Residue, then its C-alpha position, 0 to 999 in steps of 0.5 A: m507843295p513839297r513831298i515832306e511838309p517844312l516844320t512851321p513855327p513854333y519850333p521846339a526849343d532845339v529845333a529853333g536853336a538848330l535853325d538859328r544856327w543854319m541861318p546867318p544873323g539877321v535874315p529877315h525871313e523864315p528859315l529856308v524850306l529845305f532847312r525846315v524839311l531837314h529838320r523833320n530828322p534832326a540827327l541827319a540834318s545835324r550831320m549835314f550841317a557840319l559839311g555844308a557849314g564847313l564848305l560855306g563858311h570855312g573853305s580854302l577856295p575863293a568865295v566867288d569860285r565857290e558860288l560859281v561851282i554851286a550855281r553851275v552844279t545846281a543849274r546842270a541839275d536843274c535845281a531851281y530851289e538851290w540855285g536861287v537861293h544862292a543867286a539871291t544873295l550869296a553868289r553877288q556878295a562873293g562877287l559873282g556878277s549878274e551876267q556871269l550868274r546868268a550864264t551858268a544856267a545856260p547850255g555850254a556856258a563854259a565857253d561864255p566870254v564872261f568867264t575868266p580862264r580859271q572860271v573856265a576850268l571851273m565850269g568845265a569840271v562841273d560839266e564833265l563831272h555832271e556828265t560822267a562822274r569822272l574828270s579827263d586829264p585835260a580838265w585836271t591839268a586845267l584845274r591844276s594851274h589854278y589850285e593847290d591839292a587841298q582846293l582841289l579835294e575841297l572843289l570835288v566835295l563841293i561839286g558832290w555836295y551840291r549835287t546832293i543838295s540838288c537831288l534832295a531838293n528836287g527829290l522833295l519838290l521844293e519850289g523856290e523861296p519867295w525872295a529868290p530869283p527864278f532861273p534865267s530864261r534858257 
């Protein structure tokens, strides 16, 4: 049971409208538990929506890179909730393969041969930032060979955003959505 109870239908009209904006059209399930908990504080949820939606829907990083980073950040933070939400649909839609997705949850994943050199650079950056909140010169150079300045800024924000989301979901004790896959065996 989450530490803060998610809202349940029927939602007030303003909350229903906000939850509709947070979910893709035609989704066959209720809005995410995380979204329904966040709407206990609609002002905060509204502020969070702008950045989250911007990163997912309007970013300059290739979708597959974005989803690889999200999978690795949430796996390193041991956030099964958010890892499963993205693994269920967004990661696969972006082109992240099953073996790659599974490898994001493994220790030492950056060395896994399922990843391209660009993906290895991403995984290494996530791991360094997770461990030290800094990037070494070699990690930065590896990223620089694949991305422009605007993309590098977006990448750092993406990593920090999903670390924040992981802390939120873990702090609330959110259990996985019933339709989301669990972490792979580690």
